[in-house]
N, C-alpha and C positions, 0 to 999 in steps of 0.2 A: 409492467415497467421493466426496462432493461436492468440487468444486474449491475451494469457499469455505465455511468454517464460520462461521456467524453466529448471532445471536440467533434462537431458534425463533419469536419473536413477529413479526418483520418479514420479509417476503418479500425475497429477494435483489435483484430488480429495484428495489424501493423503496430498499434499502440503497445500491445503486449510484448512485441519483439524488441522495441527500442531499448528497454533496460538491459537486454542481453548484449546489445551492441555497446552500450555505455560501459558495462562491466568489463568487456574485453578491451576496449580502447584505453580504459583507465589502467588495466594491467600492462598494456604496451607502454603507456606513458611512464609507469613505474620502472620499466626496463630501459628507459632512455630513448624510446622511439618517438619520432616527431610526425611521421606521415603513415597513413594506412589506406589501403585500397579496399574496395568492396569485395574483390576476389579474396584478399587475405582474411577479411572478416568471415566470408562465406565458408572458407575451409575450416575455420575454428568453430563456427556457430552451427554449421550444417543447415544453412539457409542459402538459397542460390544467390549469386552476385546480383542478378537482375532484380530479385525481390528486395535485396538490401538497398539497392539504388532507388527502387520505387518507394520503399519505406522512408528513406532519408529525403525523398523529394517533398514529403509533407512538412519537413522542418526547414528553417531558414538557413540552409547551408548548401554549398555546391563544391564539388571536388574538381580537381584539375585533371583533364584527359590524360590517361596513361601515367598519372602520378598518384592521385588519390586525395584524401582529405587531410588537412592539417589536424593533428590529434587534439591540440589545445582548443582549437575552434570547435571541433566536433563535440568534445566533452562539455564545453560551455553551452553550446546550443542545445544539446540533448538534456542536460540538467535543467536548463531554463524551461524548455518545452514540456518536460515531464513534471515540472512543479517542485523539483527537488531543491531549488535554491531559495524557496520561500518556506517559512516555518508555519506549520499547521498544528494547532493545539488539539489534543485529544484526551479523552478519559476512557478508562476501562471499566466496564460493568461485569462483575464476576471475577473475583480475585482468587480463583482456584489455581490449579497447577499451570494451566495455559495463561490465564490472566496475569499471574505472578511472573511468569516467564517474560511476557511482553513488557511488564513494568521494569524488568531487569535488563531489557535489551537496549542498551545505550546506542547501538548501531542504527536504530531507526532514525535518530536525529540527523544522521548523515544524509538521509533521504527526505528531510524536511518534516518528519513527524515527531512532535514533542508531546509525550504523555505527561500530563500535569497532575493527574489524580486517579485513584482507583475507588470504586464503590462496590460495597457488598453488604450482606445482612449477617455475615458470620462474625460473632463477637471475637473470635480468635484473631481476626485480621484488622478489624475496625480500630482506628486510632493508632495504628502502627505505620511504619514506613517500609517501603521496599525500594531499594536503590535510591533512597532519599525522596521517594515519591509518596505522599500521604495517601492513606486509605480511609475513606469516610463511610458512614452508614448511607445506604442508598436513598433513604428518605430525605437526606440533606442536599441531594443533587440540585434540585431546581433553585433553591435559595443560594447555594454556593456558586452555581454557574452564572448567576447574575453578575458576579465579580470576576470569576475565572474566564468566562466566555469561551469555553471549549467549543470548537466547531465540529469535531468528529467524535462519535461514540463508537468504541470498540466493544462488540458484544461477545462475551464468552460465558454467558449464563447457561444453566440447564435448558434444554430445548423447550420444555413446557412453559418457561417464563419468557421466552425470547420475544414474542409479540408484545406482551404487556410492557416489558422493559424498553423495547424500542419505541413504543408509543410515549412512554414516560420521558425518554431521552429527548425526543423531538419536542415535547412540551417544554423541556428545559432549555431548548435553544440549539441543539445540535443540527447541523445542516447535512451531515453525511453519516452513514453507519457502515462500519466494516464488520460484517456478520460472520463469526467463526462457528456458529452453531449449525447443525444440519437442518434446522427449521427454516422454511422459506417464508420469511416475514414479508409483510406488505408495508409500504411507506407511502406517504402522500406525494402527489406530483410536486416536483421541485426539490425533493430530498434525494440525495445521492445514495445509492445502495450498492455495496460490493459484497458478494457472497464468496467466502473462502472456506468451503467445507472440507476439513481434513478427512472426514469419513468418506465423502464422495471420491476423493482422490485415492484413498486406500482401496475402495471397492474396485476402481478401475485397475489399479496396480495388481490386486489379487486376481482379478478376472483374467488379466493378461498373463500372469504367472501360471494360472491353471490351464490356459489355452495352449 
């Protein structure tokens, strides 16, 4: 199964570039700009203007020849297309240093991800709150999620527990898993899986440094 499930219409590399464009045009808006061209985005993002135009052809917007895109329209269309305008509820399994940091990251809500609870087996964190988000014992998840109805499970547990916990989250009703562990978990057909291994990115960076 693919690491990322996305619209069949848009290739994954293009989908991954769209947030770069969104971030830049939001910066331009904050500076009072109202129009932006593919060429200007290209100079800042280091992606060719033709590639940017092709990527933007997958979303419902068109620019004016030799003028560019209306920034407000582009922001609205990109945020809607990327799902940032809808609120998706999530829980974090594994409230260690990374899990606790995610619970504390209020900026995620700007992108439509609202973490509503953490789950762990460590008595030092259970029944406490982090950034006003409650942390419960992992055994309580299935019962609690009948009411909370979190649709995304964020996995930050030790690698040895990753598959067992992901299976458990799916039994509790999550429809997507954001996996921060280096373990390549398996999920049933129809469950969305996004792997974000910090260790894998470190390995690439270190290898290039040494090269």
